[in-house]
Structure formats: C-alpha cells, structure tokens
N, C-alpha and C positions, 0 to 999 in steps of 0.2 A: 255453508257460504263460500267453499272452497272454488265454486266456480266464478265468483265475483272477482273483478280484477281491478286494482288501483293502478292506474297509468299515471307514472310521475315522470313529467317532461321539465326537466331542470339541469342547467349545466354545472350545478354546484354539487359534486358528489356528496359532500357532507349533509347538504339538505336533504339529498335524495334518500341517503341512508336513515336519516332520522325519520323521515316520513314512512319509510319501509318498516322500521321497527313497530311504529305506531299501527300501520296498517295491518301488519301481521299479527300483532298482539289482539287485534279484533277479529282475527279469523280469515282475512282477506288474502287473496294472492296479490302480489305486487309485479308490476313490469316497469323497468326503469328506463328512460330515454334521455340522452344528453343533449338532444336538440329536436327543434319541431320536425326537421327533416327526417331524423330518425324514427320518430313516432309515426309520420305519414306512411312511412314504408313498413313499419313493423306491427301497427297495431290491428286488432280485430274489432271492427264497429259493432259485430253483432253480440259481442261478449259483455255481459252484464257488469257494471261498475261505474267508474266516473274518472275524471282527468284532472290531477293537479297541474296547474300549467303555470311556468315562470313567465313574467311578463317580458324580460329583456335577455336575450339569448343570442349568441354569435349567429349569423344568419337570420333566419325568418323569426321574427320576433312571436312572442304568445298571443298578442292581439291579431296579428296577422294569420296565425294557424287557427285561432278560434273563428275568425271570418270564413275561412276556407273549409273549416268543418261544417259551419252552418250552412254556407253555400252548398255543400255536398249533401246536406240531409243527415248528418251524423249529429245524433240528439244525446250523446253522452252528457251528463251534467259536468260542468266545468267550474272547478275552484281556482281561481286565478290568485296568484302569489307575486309580490314583489318586494324587494329589499329597498326600493327607492320610490315606491309609488307616490303619486300625487292624485288630486281630486279629479282632473280630467281623465286621467288614465283610469281610475276606479270608475267614473261614470261610463267611459267608453266599454270597459269590460262588462259591466253590469248591463248596459243597453244592447251589448252583444249577445247576452243570454246567460253570462256568469251567474252561478247562484250565490257568490260571495267573492269578496276581494279581501284576501289575508295580506297583511304587512309582515315581514321577516323583521327581526325573530318573532315568532308566534309561539303561543303556549300548546303543547302536544295535547292538553285536555280539549282546547278549543278546536284543534285540527281534528281530534276524534270525533267531536260533536258535529262538525261540518262534513266530515266523511260520511258519517251515519244519515244525516240528511239528503246527502246527494245520493247515496244508495237508495234511499226511500223514494227519492224523486225518480230515479231511474227505473225502479220496479213499478212505480205507477204508471209511468210513460209507456212501458213495454206491455203492461196489461191492457192499457188503452189501445195501443196499436194492435194488439191481438184481436181485440173485440172489433176494430174498425176493420182488419183483415177478414175476420169471420163474415162479418155483416155484408161486405163487399162478395165474398164469394157466394152468399144465399142470394144476393140480389141480382147477381148475373145468371142465375138460373131462371129468374123471369123472362117471359117472352115480351115483346113491345106490347101487345094488348093488355098483358097483366100489370106492367109498369103503369099504364095509364090508369088503370082501376086502383092500383097502389095509391098513386098520387090523389086521386079523388077521395080515396078513404081516408088518407092522413089529413086532408083539406076538410074533413067534416061532413062530405056528401053522403046521403043514405043511398042505399041500393036503387030506391026508386029514381032519385035526382040523377045517379049516375046513369041509369037505364036510358032516361029521357035525354040526356046530353049525348049519349053514344048511338042513340035510336036503336036500342037492343031491349031484349025483354028482360024482365026483373030476373027470370030464372037465368038467364045467360050471365047477368052479373053476379048472382049468388054463385054460379059455377065458377067463375074466374076469382071472385073473393076467396072462395075455399081453396082453390088451388094456390093462390097467394099465401093464404095463411099456412098451407101446408108445406111450401117450398121454403118459406121464411121462419118455419117452426114457431109461430106466434099464437098466442092464445087470447089476444086481446088487440083492440086498436092501440092502446098505450104502448104495447109491446112494438107495434108497428112504427109508431112514431118515434120511440127510442131508437129503433134498429136504423131507420131512415136518416136520423138525426146524426149517426155515427160517420156517415159517408155523405160528402159533398154531392150535390146532384149530378154534376159535370161527370163524376166518376162512375156513376151509375146509368148514365146514358146509354143507350145500346148504341152499338157500332154499325 
C-alpha cells in the first residue's frame, strides 16, 4: 500500500499531524499541504489515494479547490473536513462529489474508516478507467465499415439483416463480423455489448 498517498490539505498543523499518524498506521504514505494553492502545485493526480480537505483556509477555500479539481477531471476521492461546518456547507461539499463531510474534532477510528472507504472508491474508479481506456484502444482499431457492423450487431441485427441493410452478401458481413470479434478480442455478443457500453459513442466515432 506504500504507493497510496493520503493528501491532507489543512492549514492547522496539529490536525494534519494527527491525520498523518492515523494514515501511516494504516500503511499509507502522507503528503501534507498547508493551503489549497500548495496542493494544486504539488500533488500528483495520477497517484492513487484520496484527499482530506479542510473547508475554510486562508486563500482558496476547500470548496473552491473541490470545484476546480472536479472541473479539471481530477477524480481523487475527497473527504471534506470542517471545524465549523453547517448544513449548507455540507450539502455543497457532498453535491460537489465529496464522499463524506467530517466535523472536527472527529474520532480517529471514524477517520480510519472513511479513509479506507475512500481508497476503495479510488481503486474501483481506476479499475473502471483502465477498462474504458483498453476498450477505447480496441475500438479505435476498427475501420469505419467494421464500426457500422459492430453497431448493428449490438443492436441485435442478424448477419442476414445487416447484409440486406448494407446491400452486401452474407459472406461479406460474416468476414467483417469475424474481424470485429478478433480486433475486440470478444467471444460473444454479450462481450461486444459490455465493451461498447464502456465507451460513449462519440468517443468511438471515426475521425
């Protein structure tokens, strides 16, 4: 787990150190940032882990940083923290994608539970992203004509129906279908459907 980093963004050194002790006891590495600006310039978005983010800090607030990261496509799970949280603030944080909102002082056992939950969410997100990237790479191997056949296959058309639709022989469709299955490394229509569902149609459209 040493490659997993718990990013703590809080201007209170005592809070940061307490969180650091808990995170390290769980086997994680810790990166401490005293401000949102420090985090923006110092973090590695590709590093597995999560962010423990204080709501109110000098300069950019935690909520502002959360919005900025979301707009930039950074998907690290966020645990929002506040010593003076209120309901509207918590609602905004959760609406913005935070997995939980902790009010200080919080129990370290609860923190450990939420960190474990965040790490699992991050792991699942990265696995799904890798599946999507692999699917896109495979789909990009298809020619325009093979894409048309793929679309018809996942829409439930038979070889005969596709042949009639495209004014081609059944043998020609069988050949294209075979090439599609081979390039996508699929053994069934179900696998084709699962693969195409991973990637939005606009991402697979030929340029």
